[in-house]
VMD Tcl script that draws the C-alpha trace (Angstrom):
set ca {
  {70.43 73.83 188.56}
  {72.47 76.88 186.44}
  {72.18 78.88 183.61}
  {75.23 77.25 182.03}
  {74.24 73.55 182.17}
  {71.99 72.46 179.40}
  {70.85 69.55 180.61}
  {69.13 71.26 183.49}
  {67.12 73.16 180.81}
  {66.01 70.37 179.39}
  {64.88 68.85 182.95}
  {63.42 71.89 183.45}
  {61.01 71.66 180.65}
  {59.78 67.92 181.80}
  {59.44 69.11 185.42}
  {56.20 67.94 185.40}
  {56.63 64.67 184.30}
  {59.92 64.45 186.42}
  {57.35 65.42 189.74}
  {55.22 62.42 188.56}
  {57.92 59.62 188.49}
  {59.08 61.24 192.06}
  {55.69 60.62 193.77}
  {55.59 60.84 196.65}
  {58.33 62.62 196.96}
  {58.31 66.32 196.05}
  {60.48 67.98 193.29}
  {62.39 71.30 194.63}
  {64.52 73.36 192.04}
  {67.82 74.48 193.80}
  {69.97 76.95 192.49}
  {73.74 76.36 192.40}
  {75.10 79.65 191.76}
  {73.84 83.49 192.71}
  {74.48 84.53 188.73}
  {71.60 87.07 186.78}
  {71.29 84.17 184.48}
  {70.31 81.32 187.15}
  {68.09 83.34 188.96}
  {66.21 84.24 185.91}
  {66.24 80.77 184.92}
  {64.74 79.85 188.74}
  {61.89 82.45 188.06}
  {60.19 80.47 185.54}
  {59.79 77.55 187.86}
  {57.03 77.29 190.15}
  {57.61 79.15 193.40}
  {55.95 75.71 195.20}
  {59.05 74.34 193.35}
  {61.64 76.20 194.22}
  {63.88 76.38 197.47}
  {66.48 79.12 197.62}
  {68.64 78.04 200.57}
  {70.49 80.52 202.24}
  {74.46 81.11 201.02}
  {76.00 78.71 203.83}
  {73.78 75.56 203.15}
  {73.85 76.36 199.32}
  {77.64 76.02 199.65}
  {76.99 73.03 201.41}
  {74.93 71.68 198.54}
  {77.74 72.70 196.24}
  {79.95 71.39 197.99}
  {78.37 68.32 198.25}
  {77.58 67.82 194.10}
  {81.37 68.16 194.18}
  {82.35 65.45 196.23}
  {79.14 63.12 194.77}
  {79.74 63.97 190.98}
  {81.81 65.60 188.30}
  {79.07 68.70 188.06}
  {75.79 69.55 186.90}
  {73.31 67.90 186.33}
  {73.03 66.45 189.92}
  {69.42 65.02 192.06}
  {69.62 64.46 195.53}
  {66.64 62.52 197.08}
  {66.23 63.18 200.82}
  {64.26 60.87 203.50}
  {61.81 62.07 205.70}
  {64.32 63.10 208.33}
  {66.29 65.12 205.96}
  {69.14 62.68 204.83}
  {70.14 61.79 201.45}
  {68.79 58.62 200.69}
  {69.59 58.56 196.83}
  {71.53 60.55 194.19}
  {71.46 60.91 190.24}
  {74.56 62.21 188.51}
  {72.98 62.61 185.05}
  {69.77 64.89 183.41}
  {67.01 63.75 185.13}
  {63.40 61.95 184.10}
  {60.81 60.55 185.29}
  {62.02 57.09 185.43}
  {65.38 57.72 187.40}
  {63.44 60.03 189.65}
  {61.04 56.86 190.71}
  {64.39 54.91 190.76}
  {65.83 57.40 193.38}
  {62.33 57.02 195.57}
  {62.29 53.54 195.38}
  {66.39 53.39 196.15}
  {64.84 55.76 199.65}
  {62.55 52.80 200.32}
  {64.58 50.19 200.59}
}
mol new
graphics top color blue
foreach p $ca { graphics top sphere $p radius 0.5 }
foreach p [lrange $ca 0 end-1] q [lrange $ca 1 end] { graphics top cylinder $p $q radius 0.2 }
display resetview
């Protein structure tokens, strides 16, 4: 998520529905950058749904997004072992979240 990503703002507005679609997985919002505007945007996300990784991990995630997509929005699903099992390179909604979970269960 980044303040300059218009679809990311829309995803945050439907975060509850996305979370329902992703069950039993949980949704965590990750900042793409450390700008003041992105930090302010993240403050509007419930704390239980925020993940603020250390800088090294954040850089790894940014690299992974760059490798898998042209940019934001981009979503990753991680399995119980913490391995990437799904990805979505467009704005996320409940149906696409459910599809990522289904892909992870295969």
